[in-house]
N, C-alpha and C positions, 0 to 999 in steps of 0.2 A: 582639349588636344593634350597628349601628354608631355613631360617635358623631354624625353629622351628615346633614341629609337629603341623599342624592343626586340628584337630582331632575334639579335643573341640571346639575351634574356629567357625570349620562350620559346625557343630552339631547346636549351638547353631544360625546359620547364616542361617542355610534353613528354620526353624521352624519362624523366622520374616521374610523371603523372601516368604512363604507362604500365610504370612496378607498381604505384600505388592502388590501382586499379586489380592488379594479382595479388593483393596484399602489402604488409607493412614493408615501406621499403628500410626503414631503421632496425628492425627488429624484430624480421621473417620467424626466426624460432619460437617468440612468444604470440600465441595465437589468442592468449589470455587478454577479459576487457580491461582496458585500462584502466584504472583508480588512481584523479589527479589531486597531489595537495593544490591547495588553495593558501595562499600569502599576501598580507598587504605590507606596502612601500611606507616604514615609516620616515621617507624624503616627505609626505604627505602627512604628520600625524610631530611638526616640528614644535610645535604651541604648547604639546603634551610633555607632563613629565614620563621618562621612558618608561618605570610601572606602571603610571595609566595607561600609556601604549599597549603594550602588550597582556596586561589584562584586559583589555579592550576586547582587544583583537581576535583573544583566547575565548571571550564570555560570547563574542556573535558567531565562531565557529571555524575562525580559521585554522589552520592548522600551520603556519608557518608564518615567519615577517622576512622582509629585506629592511638591513640594516641602511644607511645613509652616513656616510664618510665624509660627506662636507664641512667645510669647514661652519661655524655656526649652530654644529646638533651634539645633540649627547654622548654621540659613540662616534666624533672626529679623534680616531688614534692616535692623537698626539697628547688626548686631554683624558682620555677612556685608560687609565691605569690599571692593575692587575689584580687592587683592590674591585672596581668596577667592573671586570670582566668576571671575574668569580664570582658576584655577584648577580650579574644577568645569565653565565652557567646555569645557578641555582633557580632564577629566577625561570628562565626558559622550560627546563626540567621540570618544573611543580605545576607548568603552566601546559605541559605538554606542546609545548610551540617548538617547533625548527628553525633555523636559519638558512632560508632560501636563496642569499643572495646578500650581496657586500654594493654599494652604489655609490659609482664617482662621478664625477665630468671633466673627463682628460680633453685633450684638442691635441689632434698631432703635429697641427700647426705651429704649436705655440711657440715663442723665443726661445734659447737658449735658456734661459735662467730659469723660468716655469717649465721645460721640458725636466731639466736636471731634478725640480721638487716631483714633476710626476712620476718621476723611477723613483725617486724615494717612499712617494706614496703608497704606488705600488710595491715595494718593502714591507709596508709600513699595514697593509692590508693585509698580505700573506700569513706575517704574522699574528693577528687580529684573528684571521679565518684560524689557522690551528690553535690558537689559547680556548677561544670558544665552539667548536666543532670539528676537532679531530678528526673523528669519527668519520664525519660526512660533509666535507669540505665546500662551503660556497662557491662559487665562482664570486671572479669582482668584473659588473659590469657599467660598461662605460658607452656615450657616444663618441663621436670622432673629430666634430671642428668643422670649422671651412664653412663655404658658401657653398649651393649646388652649380651655379655657373661657374668656379674658380677647378671643378674635379678634373680636365685632361692639364691645367698646367701646373697643379698639385700632384698630380697622383701618384707620381715616382716620388715625393718626399715623402708622403703622410705611409708607403711602403717603407720605406727605409727608416723613420721614425720607429712604426710598428715592430720593426726585428729588433729595437734595442726594447721595446715593451716588453716583448716576446723574452727577451733574454731577461730581463729582472720577474719576470712572471716564471720561470723555468726556477731561476734563484731564490724565489720565494716561494715557489712549490705552490701555487697556485694556478686555476685556469681563468684568465680574461677573455669576457665574450664579449665579444665587441657588438654594436648596435646602429644602424641605418638609421637617419632620423629627417624626416622629408625639407628642413630648411637648414642643413649640413652639406657638405661636397658628397658624401659616402650617402644617396637619397635615396638608393633601393636597393633591391638585390641583384643588380647585377654589379654593379659598383662595390656592393658588399664582398661578395662572392669574388674579385677579380683581386681586392685587396686581401683578404684573407689565403687566395692562392698563391699572390704573388710573396706572401711573407709564409707561407708553406712550414707554421709550426705547431706542435701539440700543446702548447701552452697559448692558443688563440683561440677558441673557439667562437661562436655566434650568438649573439640574441637576435629571437625573434618579438617584435611588436608590429601586429599586419595593423594597428590605424595609422603609421605612418606612410603603408603603402595603399591603404584604400583612398588617403589623400590625393593620389597619385594613378586613382580608377585601376588599380588593380587587384586581382584575385585571390581570396582565396586559395584554390585551389595551388594556379601557378606559384604563389609567392610561397607558400607551404613547400610543396615538394624542390622548390628550390634548396631553401634555407633550412629546413626539419633536418634535415642529414646530418648538417652540422650544429646541431643549435644544442648550445648549456643551459641558456635561460629563457623564460618567457615572461616578457610584461603583457597584461591587457588593458584597454581602455579605447572608449568610442570616441569618436573624431567626425566634426562637420563641415563644409567647405573642402576645398579643392588647393593644391599646391597654387591653380591658375589664376584663386580667387581667395579666397580667405582661408586659414587655417583656425579652429577651435576644436583643441582637446576635449570628452566630456569624461564623465565616469562610466560606467561599465551600465548599460542599459538606456541609457539616456541617448542613444544615437543608433544604426539601423541591424549591428552585429546582431544573428541571431547566434546565443551560443549555446543552443541546441546544439543545431549544425555543427558551431566551430568547434566544440569539445569531439565531436563525432568524427570530424576530421581530424584531426590529432589521434583519436584512437584510430583512422586508417591508415595513416601515413605513420606509423609506430613510436607517437612520441611517448614517451613514458619517464617525464620528468615533472615538476611542479609550477604551478600557473601563478603569477605573482599581479597585484592590480596594482598599478602606477597613478599616483595622482599628480593630474601636470600643474607646475607652479601660476598656470593661465588658470587652475582653478582655487589650488588652495593660497592665493594672492587676495583671490575676490573677498570683500568684509564682509559678505555673510557664511565664508566658508565655517564648518564645524566638521573639524574633523569622525568624529563617534558616529556622525548619522551621514557621512560619505563614508562611512567603512561598512556600515550596517547595508544603503543601498546599491554599494558594490555587489556585495557578498550574495545577496538576495538574490540578484541579475547573476550569478555564476552558477549558485545553485540550482538554481530553478534550470538553468542551460545543462547541468549535469546530468537532470533529474531527467528532461525531456530526453535528455542521448542516452539515458539509459545507464550511465555510470556514475560513481560517488566518490565521495573525498577520504581519503586517506590523510 
């Protein structure tokens, strides 16, 4: 059984699905086939020197990366100064890699002191985005915190806090791409869209990560129809188990997602952005995890999916 009533969400999704049957609901003027950039998150390469991580991604065939701004990572803004940023720009250009996104891990329910720090981190992320990729600013991507059972009690507080995030993002001239998570208060499309609409600010857009919805027995069509029109960033990974049992995140290709179908649906729904592999901490904290192999295996699954869909990497 699902953890929540789906009636409202499915009603909205059905409308969007009707448009999708006629053509792209996002870019109806764009009839050409989409060619997607494929990226890998450096969240899953913490043990590698930054140069090694970038070179690995480029050699495998990825066209971009997601930088991790969390404490303990090489690209934490407070410890990644002007010289390091200049070197990174040179490395990205040399390797022909783009920055597809910046990762943070905020909570809208943090205490006041942590909330103030989060606002400062949004500002720092904006500065980093402008320093590294002013011609194509990457979004700042984050989950939202809380627990699923808390939603009705905390949703208004979350909306109030998100408005302050939106103001900080606007001042930093960056887009904040917020993400639903199966184990968080904002766990499904209905809640994510409620929060997005409650704030209604152009600096707040959405992240689409199907794994969190598959774990709640939601389908590709209904979740893409609901979220893709407002999506700035996409994560991909596989999942086993459900929210009613035990969720385990997997690398792309290790689960049941058919990536040929997945990319065909992205094409049909009009998404014209990039797709980034996210390696969950559930995976990279295992003693036998090897980041080079994880990146290669994930790329193979996604590139094969693109080939099956008649699409290509750009």
